[in-house]
C-alpha positions as CSV (number, residue, x, y, z in Angstrom):
1,M,-59.2,-160.7,62.3
2,D,-62.9,-160.5,63.3
3,K,-65.0,-162.9,61.3
4,R,-67.5,-160.2,60.4
5,I,-64.8,-158.0,58.9
6,L,-63.5,-160.9,56.9
7,I,-66.9,-161.7,55.5
8,F,-67.4,-158.0,54.6
9,I,-64.1,-157.9,52.8
10,V,-64.9,-161.1,50.8
11,C,-68.3,-159.7,49.8
12,L,-66.8,-156.4,48.8
13,I,-64.2,-158.1,46.6
14,S,-66.9,-160.4,45.0
15,T,-69.1,-157.4,44.3
16,F,-66.3,-155.4,42.8
17,S,-65.3,-158.2,40.5
18,L,-68.8,-158.4,39.1
19,Y,-68.7,-154.8,37.9
20,S,-65.0,-154.5,37.0
21,S,-64.4,-157.8,35.2
22,E,-62.9,-157.3,31.8
23,C,-65.0,-158.4,28.9
24,E,-63.7,-160.3,25.9
25,E,-62.2,-157.8,23.5
26,S,-64.5,-159.2,20.7
27,Q,-67.6,-158.3,22.7
28,K,-66.5,-154.9,24.1
29,F,-67.9,-151.7,22.6
30,N,-65.0,-149.9,20.9
31,G,-66.4,-146.4,21.3
32,K,-67.3,-146.0,17.6
33,K,-71.0,-144.9,17.5
34,I,-73.4,-145.7,14.7
35,E,-75.5,-142.7,13.7
36,L,-78.2,-143.1,11.0
37,S,-81.1,-140.9,9.9
38,N,-84.6,-141.9,10.8
39,E,-85.1,-143.0,7.2
40,E,-82.1,-145.3,7.3
41,W,-83.3,-146.8,10.6
42,Q,-86.7,-147.4,9.1
43,Q,-85.2,-149.2,6.2
44,R,-83.1,-151.4,8.5
45,L,-85.7,-152.3,11.0
46,T,-89.2,-153.7,11.0
47,P,-91.9,-151.2,11.9
48,S,-92.3,-152.9,15.3
49,Q,-88.6,-152.8,15.9
50,Y,-88.4,-149.2,14.9
51,W,-91.2,-148.3,17.3
52,I,-89.3,-150.0,20.2
53,L,-85.7,-149.3,19.4
54,R,-85.9,-145.7,18.0
55,E,-89.2,-144.4,19.6
56,G,-88.9,-146.0,23.0
57,G,-91.9,-148.3,22.7
58,T,-92.6,-151.5,24.8
59,E,-93.8,-154.8,23.5
60,R,-96.5,-156.8,25.2
61,P,-95.4,-159.0,28.1
62,F,-95.3,-162.8,27.7
63,D,-96.1,-162.6,24.0
64,N,-92.6,-162.1,22.7
65,K,-89.8,-164.1,21.1
66,Y,-87.2,-164.4,23.9
67,N,-89.1,-164.4,27.2
68,D,-89.1,-168.2,27.3
69,N,-85.9,-168.8,25.4
70,K,-83.7,-171.4,27.2
71,E,-81.0,-171.8,24.5
72,I,-77.4,-171.1,25.3
73,G,-75.9,-168.1,23.5
74,T,-75.6,-164.3,23.2
75,Y,-78.2,-161.6,22.9
76,L,-77.2,-158.8,20.6
77,C,-78.7,-155.4,19.9
78,A,-81.2,-155.9,17.0
79,A,-80.2,-152.6,15.5
80,C,-76.4,-152.8,15.4
81,K,-75.5,-156.3,16.6
82,L,-73.4,-155.3,19.6
83,P,-73.3,-158.1,22.2
84,L,-75.4,-157.2,25.2
85,F,-76.3,-160.1,27.4
86,S,-75.3,-163.8,27.8
87,S,-77.8,-166.6,28.3
88,D,-75.8,-167.4,31.5
89,E,-77.2,-164.2,33.1
90,K,-80.8,-164.6,31.9
91,Y,-83.4,-165.6,34.4
92,D,-87.2,-165.9,34.6
93,S,-88.4,-162.7,36.4
94,K,-92.0,-163.6,35.8
95,T,-92.6,-160.2,34.3
96,G,-93.1,-161.4,30.7
97,W,-89.9,-159.9,29.2
98,P,-86.4,-161.3,28.9
99,S,-84.6,-160.4,32.1
100,F,-80.9,-160.4,32.9
101,W,-79.0,-159.8,36.1
102,K,-75.8,-158.5,34.4
103,P,-74.7,-157.3,30.9
104,I,-71.8,-158.9,29.1
105,C,-69.9,-155.6,29.3
106,Q,-71.2,-152.7,31.4
107,N,-69.8,-150.2,28.8
108,N,-72.0,-151.8,26.1
109,L,-75.0,-150.2,27.7
110,K,-75.9,-146.6,28.3
111,L,-78.2,-145.9,31.3
112,E,-80.3,-142.7,31.4
113,D,-82.9,-141.4,33.8
114,D,-86.4,-141.8,32.3
115,Y,-89.4,-139.8,33.5
116,F,-91.8,-141.0,30.9
117,L,-94.4,-141.7,33.6
118,Y,-93.6,-138.2,35.0
119,W,-93.9,-139.0,38.7
120,V,-91.8,-142.2,38.6
121,K,-88.1,-142.2,37.8
122,R,-87.0,-145.3,35.9
123,I,-83.6,-146.1,34.4
124,E,-83.7,-146.5,30.6
125,V,-81.3,-149.0,29.1
126,L,-79.8,-148.0,25.7
127,C,-77.3,-149.6,23.4
128,A,-74.0,-147.7,23.8
129,R,-73.2,-148.0,20.1
130,C,-76.4,-147.0,18.4
131,E,-78.3,-145.5,21.3
132,S,-81.4,-147.7,20.6
133,H,-83.9,-148.1,23.4
134,L,-83.7,-151.6,24.8
135,G,-85.8,-151.5,28.0
136,H,-85.2,-150.6,31.6
137,V,-83.2,-151.7,34.6
138,F,-84.6,-152.1,38.1
139,D,-83.2,-152.8,41.6
140,D,-85.3,-155.9,42.2
141,G,-83.2,-158.6,40.5
142,P,-81.5,-161.6,42.0
143,P,-78.2,-161.8,43.7
144,P,-75.4,-161.2,43.2
145,T,-76.1,-157.8,41.5
146,G,-79.7,-157.2,42.6
147,K,-80.4,-155.8,39.1
148,R,-83.1,-156.7,36.6
149,Y,-82.4,-155.6,33.1
150,C,-85.9,-155.9,31.6
151,I,-85.4,-155.9,27.8
152,N,-87.8,-156.0,24.9
153,S,-87.4,-159.1,22.7
154,L,-87.7,-157.0,19.6
155,A,-84.7,-155.0,20.7
156,L,-82.6,-158.2,20.6
157,D,-81.2,-160.8,18.2
158,F,-80.0,-164.1,19.5
159,L,-76.9,-165.9,18.5
160,A,-77.0,-169.5,19.6
161,Q,-73.7,-171.2,20.6
């Protein structure tokens, strides 16, 4: 077999396994949505969290809780505690927000087109269980996925190992 074809096949299998790997059952979204009224969310969240998670706001870069966090553990949705990201996939993107190259389980996130800036299409990242706004995903991340999940610290809780 041609060496180039073999390399292509190995790369294809490696990429496929990144996106199709099974998540631990305890971390996987079970399909049951959490739906609360705006008043219930306001009681559950701080005003800043409500603005980000329920109204799509963005916190200031560099001046946030988890941008520089180096602890080992799991990042959860601050609104519903669904596991979203592992510290193993966190990296310093130099953007001022916590950034990850892969979620714990792809089905724990919901991705939607975002035209907030009208002329620029971005991909909004939402929690699949409670549909809270988390941040955005961009195609300028590191290998092996090339993705940068740029997430607001106030949209996250951290569970240290």
